[in-house]
C-alpha positions in Angstrom: -39.8 -68.7 46.9 -36.2 -69.5 47.1 -34.9 -70.9 49.7 -31.6 -72.3 51.2 -30.9 -76.5 51.4 -31.6 -77.9 54.7 -28.5 -80.2 53.7 -26.3 -77.7 53.5 -25.4 -77.1 56.9 -25.0 -80.6 57.6 -22.9 -80.8 53.9 -21.0 -77.7 54.8 -19.9 -79.6 58.8 -19.1 -82.8 56.5 -16.6 -80.8 54.0 -14.7 -79.7 57.4 -14.2 -83.0 58.3 -13.6 -84.9 54.9 -10.5 -83.0 55.2 -9.2 -85.2 57.7 -9.6 -88.3 55.9 -6.2 -89.4 55.6 -4.9 -93.3 54.1 -5.2 -95.7 57.1 -8.2 -94.3 59.5 -10.5 -97.2 60.7 -12.6 -98.7 58.3 -16.2 -98.4 58.4 -18.6 -100.7 61.0 -21.0 -102.5 59.3 -24.2 -101.4 57.2 -27.3 -99.9 59.6 -30.0 -101.9 61.2 -33.3 -101.8 59.2 -35.4 -98.7 59.6 -37.6 -99.0 62.5 -41.3 -97.8 61.6 -43.2 -95.4 63.2 -43.3 -92.1 61.8 -46.3 -89.9 63.0 -49.0 -89.3 60.7 -48.5 -85.2 60.3 -44.9 -86.4 59.0 -46.4 -89.0 56.0 -48.2 -85.8 55.1 -45.2 -83.5 54.4 -44.6 -82.4 50.6 -40.9 -82.3 50.1 -41.0 -78.9 50.3 -42.5 -79.0 53.2 -39.7 -81.2 54.8 -36.9 -79.2 53.3 -38.3 -75.8 54.8 -38.5 -77.8 58.0 -35.0 -78.9 58.1 -34.1 -75.8 56.7 -35.3 -73.5 60.0 -34.3 -76.0 62.2 -30.5 -75.5 61.2 -31.3 -71.9 61.5 -32.3 -71.8 64.8 -31.5 -74.4 67.3 -28.4 -74.2 69.2 -26.4 -77.3 69.8 -23.1 -78.7 70.8 -22.5 -82.3 69.0 -20.1 -85.2 68.1 -20.0 -85.7 63.6 -18.8 -88.3 62.4 -18.5 -88.9 58.5 -17.7 -92.1 56.9 -17.0 -91.8 53.7 -14.9 -94.2 51.5 -13.6 -96.9 53.7 -13.0 -94.4 56.4 -14.3 -92.5 59.3 -13.3 -88.7 60.8 -15.1 -87.0 63.5 -15.1 -83.5 65.0 -17.1 -81.5 67.5 -19.3 -78.3 66.8 -20.8 -75.9 68.5 -23.4 -74.0 66.7 -25.3 -70.7 68.0 -27.9 -68.4 66.7 -28.8 -64.6 67.6 -31.4 -63.2 65.3 -30.0 -63.3 61.6 -26.5 -64.2 63.3 -24.9 -67.8 63.1 -22.1 -68.8 64.6 -20.3 -72.5 64.3 -17.1 -73.5 65.8 -15.8 -77.2 64.6 -12.8 -78.8 66.2 -11.3 -81.9 63.9 -10.5 -85.0 66.3 -9.3 -87.1 63.7 -6.0 -86.3 61.3 -4.3 -82.9 61.3 -5.9 -80.7 64.2 -7.5 -77.7 62.5 -10.2 -75.6 64.2 -12.5 -73.7 61.9 -15.2 -70.6 63.0 -18.1 -69.1 60.5 -19.6 -66.9 61.3 -22.9 -65.9 58.7 -20.4 -66.2 55.4 -17.2 -65.3 57.2 -14.7 -68.1 57.9 -11.9 -68.3 59.6 -9.3 -71.7 59.6 -7.1 -72.3 62.2 -3.9 -74.7 61.6 -1.8 -74.7 65.2 1.0 -76.8 63.5 1.7 -74.5 60.9 0.8 -71.5 62.6 -1.0 -70.0 59.9 -5.2 -68.7 59.9 -6.9 -68.4 56.6 -9.6 -65.9 56.4 -12.2 -65.9 53.7 -15.7 -65.5 52.8 -17.0 -69.0 52.0 -20.6 -67.7 50.2 -18.4 -66.6 47.8 -16.6 -69.3 46.8 -19.8 -71.3 46.3 -19.4 -72.9 49.2 -21.7 -74.2 52.4 -24.4 -73.3 53.9 -25.5 -70.2 51.8 -25.0 -72.2 48.0 -27.7 -74.3 47.5 -30.2 -71.8 46.8 -33.2 -73.5 44.6 -37.4 -72.9 43.3 -39.1 -75.5 45.6 -40.8 -76.7 42.3 -37.5 -77.7 41.0 -36.5 -79.6 43.8 -39.7 -81.9 43.5 -38.9 -82.1 39.0 -35.6 -84.0 40.0 -36.6 -86.2 43.8 -39.3 -87.3 45.3 -39.6 -87.9 48.8 -41.5 -90.7 51.2 -41.2 -91.4 54.8 -39.6 -94.4 55.9 -40.3 -94.8 59.4 -38.5 -93.3 62.7 -35.3 -94.1 64.7 -33.3 -92.9 67.8 -29.9 -91.3 66.6 -27.7 -89.8 69.4 -30.7 -90.2 71.6 -33.2 -88.4 70.0 -36.2 -89.5 68.0 -36.1 -89.2 64.3 -38.0 -89.6 61.4 -36.5 -91.0 58.3 -37.4 -89.4 55.0 -35.7 -90.6 51.9 -35.1 -88.1 48.9 -35.0 -90.7 45.8 -33.4 -88.8 42.4 -35.8 -89.0 39.3 -33.0 -89.8 37.2 -29.5 -90.8 36.9 -28.0 -87.7 37.1 -28.1 -87.5 41.1 -27.8 -90.0 44.0 -30.6 -89.9 46.6 -30.2 -89.6 50.4 -32.1 -90.6 53.4 -32.8 -88.3 56.6 -32.8 -88.4 59.7 -34.6 -85.4 61.0 -35.1 -84.7 64.9 -38.7 -85.2 65.7 -39.4 -82.2 67.5 -37.2 -79.3 66.1 -36.3 -80.9 62.6 -33.1 -80.6 62.9 -30.5 -83.2 60.7 -29.2 -85.4 63.1 -28.0 -87.7 60.4 -27.6 -87.7 56.6 -26.8 -90.9 54.1 -26.0 -90.6 51.0 -27.2 -93.2 48.2 -26.2 -94.7 44.6 -28.8 -96.3 42.3 -29.0 -99.4 44.1 -29.6 -97.4 47.3 -26.5 -98.8 49.1 -24.6 -95.6 51.2 -21.7 -94.2 49.7 -21.3 -91.5 52.7 -22.6 -90.8 56.2 -23.2 -87.9 58.6 -24.2 -88.7 61.8 -24.3 -87.1 65.0 -22.9 -89.5 67.6 -24.0 -87.1 70.7 -25.9 -84.3 70.8 -26.7 -81.8 73.0 -29.7 -78.8 71.9 -30.4 -76.0 73.2 -26.6 -75.9 74.6 -25.7 -72.6 76.0 -23.4 -71.6 73.6 -21.3 -68.1 73.9 -21.7 -66.8 70.7 -19.7 -63.8 72.2 -16.8 -66.4 73.3 -17.2 -67.8 69.8 -16.4 -64.3 68.2 -13.4 -64.1 70.8 -11.9 -67.1 69.4 -12.4 -66.4 65.8 -10.5 -62.8 66.3 -7.4 -64.3 68.4 -4.6 -64.7 65.5 -1.8 -64.0 68.1 1.2 -66.1 66.9 -0.2 -67.0 63.8 0.6 -65.7 60.4 -3.1 -64.8 58.8 -3.6 -65.3 55.2 -6.9 -63.8 53.4 -7.0 -65.6 49.7 -7.9 -63.1 47.2 -11.0 -63.4 45.4 -12.6 -61.6 42.2 -16.4 -62.1 41.4 -16.7 -62.8 37.6 -18.6 -64.5 35.2 -18.5 -67.5 32.9 -18.6 -65.7 29.9 -16.1 -62.8 30.8 -13.8 -65.5 31.3 -14.5 -67.0 27.7 -16.6 -69.9 28.8 -20.0 -71.4 28.3 -22.1 -74.8 28.9 -22.8 -75.7 25.7 -25.1 -78.0 26.6 -27.8 -77.5 30.0 -27.4 -80.1 32.3 -30.6 -81.0 33.6 -32.0 -79.7 36.7 -28.1 -77.4 37.3 -28.1 -74.0 37.5 -25.2 -71.9 37.6 -24.9 -70.6 41.5 -21.8 -68.2 41.3 -18.5 -67.7 39.5 -14.7 -66.5 41.2 -11.3 -66.0 40.1 -8.6 -66.6 42.6 -5.7 -64.9 41.2 -2.2 -66.3 42.3 0.9 -64.8 42.0 2.3 -66.7 38.8 -1.0 -65.4 36.9 -4.3 -65.1 36.1 -4.9 -68.2 38.9 -8.4 -70.4 38.8 -11.9 -70.0 37.5 -14.8 -71.4 40.2 -17.8 -71.7 38.1 -21.1 -73.5 40.7 -23.8 -75.0 40.1 -26.5 -76.6 41.9 -29.9 -78.2 41.5 -30.6 -77.4 45.4 -29.5 -80.1 46.9 -26.5 -81.3 44.6 -23.6 -79.1 43.7 -20.8 -79.4 41.0 -17.9 -77.0 41.1 -16.0 -76.4 37.8 -12.1 -74.8 38.4 -10.6 -73.6 34.9 -6.9 -72.9 34.9 -4.1 -72.4 32.6 -2.4 -76.0 31.8 1.2 -76.0 33.4 3.1 -79.2 32.9 4.8 -79.1 35.8 2.2 -79.2 37.9 -0.8 -81.1 36.5 -0.4 -84.7 35.9 -2.7 -87.4 34.0 -6.3 -87.2 33.0 -8.9 -89.2 35.1 -11.8 -89.5 37.4 -11.4 -90.4 41.1 -14.0 -90.7 44.2 -14.3 -90.3 47.6 -17.8 -91.6 48.9 -20.2 -89.7 47.9 -17.7 -87.2 45.9 -16.3 -88.0 42.6 -13.8 -85.6 40.4 -12.8 -85.6 36.6 -10.0 -83.8 35.2 -8.7 -83.2 31.8 -6.8 -81.0 29.6 -8.4 -79.0 27.1 -6.7 -77.3 23.9 -8.2 -74.8 21.5 -5.5 -73.2 19.3 -1.8 -72.5 20.8 -3.7 -72.8 24.1 -4.1 -75.1 26.5 -6.7 -75.3 29.6 -6.8 -77.8 33.0 -10.5 -78.4 33.3 -11.5 -79.9 37.1 -15.1 -81.4 37.7 -15.8 -82.1 41.6 -19.2 -82.5 43.1 -21.6 -85.0 45.0 -23.0 -86.4 41.9 -22.6 -89.7 40.0 -19.4 -89.6 37.6 -21.9 -89.5 34.3 -23.2 -86.1 35.7 -19.4 -84.7 35.7 -19.0 -86.2 32.4 -22.0 -84.3 31.3 -20.8 -80.8 32.3 -17.3 -82.0 30.7 -18.5 -82.6 27.2 -20.6 -79.3 27.7 -17.6 -76.7 28.5 -16.3 -75.3 25.9 -14.3 -71.8 25.3 -16.2 -69.0 23.4 -15.0 -68.7 20.2 
């Protein structure tokens, strides 16, 4: 059975809030207090697949309003979130509370982002981009091959009792996760990404949360469609395959499967290709574009919290490309992608 990652929705919100992280924001406060024991026997007996399915269903079916705080790389950012579902339709509104003002609306895979300062609206389909919340699909058994689950106790988050579940990686190619799942519904209310020494790299958590809140889908739809006074931009995407673009991975990275591949055309040329991979929880994007010395700087690596990036130039014959590898994975995982990517003869 295929299923969408239960962490995907919280990660989708994380991506939006992370845009607001700029130098000079408040430093992250001290470490969390130790977990308090108290998970129920039923919680301790759940398999990793049962935990993931429970969390996933909660993220799809609950209506709520909350304030989400992301702590990453020594900085913090926050946003107000409205979420509602009606059958197969899901809608969110995410209003940034820090950094540059920004409002993002999502209806299923339709995403509209309002930037009041520039008076620009960007409308696109994020599923096509390989972004959350519908990207991370994986066979249950495949996730269990690369992660193990254990219940660490329970704790209150934003006024709700939550079971604490730790997902530990079985190798060094992925990070671990500590998840707080609200006891009654299963909704993920807090998520920490952990390195190999179980040190926190990044945290996403609700500081306040109102479950089963009276959120109006009609009102959100009207707000999403009200673009009067804004310049509307609709980035073009062309579905493709890596092979059709002349690329392949000479050696697979264990656990990661190719999920999608799209080209974003540009006025100056063919644009960039985005090739997306996932292990069911973590994702990696490979961006490929022609090398331009006026735009592209030095090769190297960067990190912000759990997100790592690697950029390098590849030359084959008379042609050069600029490659960017980015994902919430250890640096060595990106190195494996970089070493395996090659031009098809």
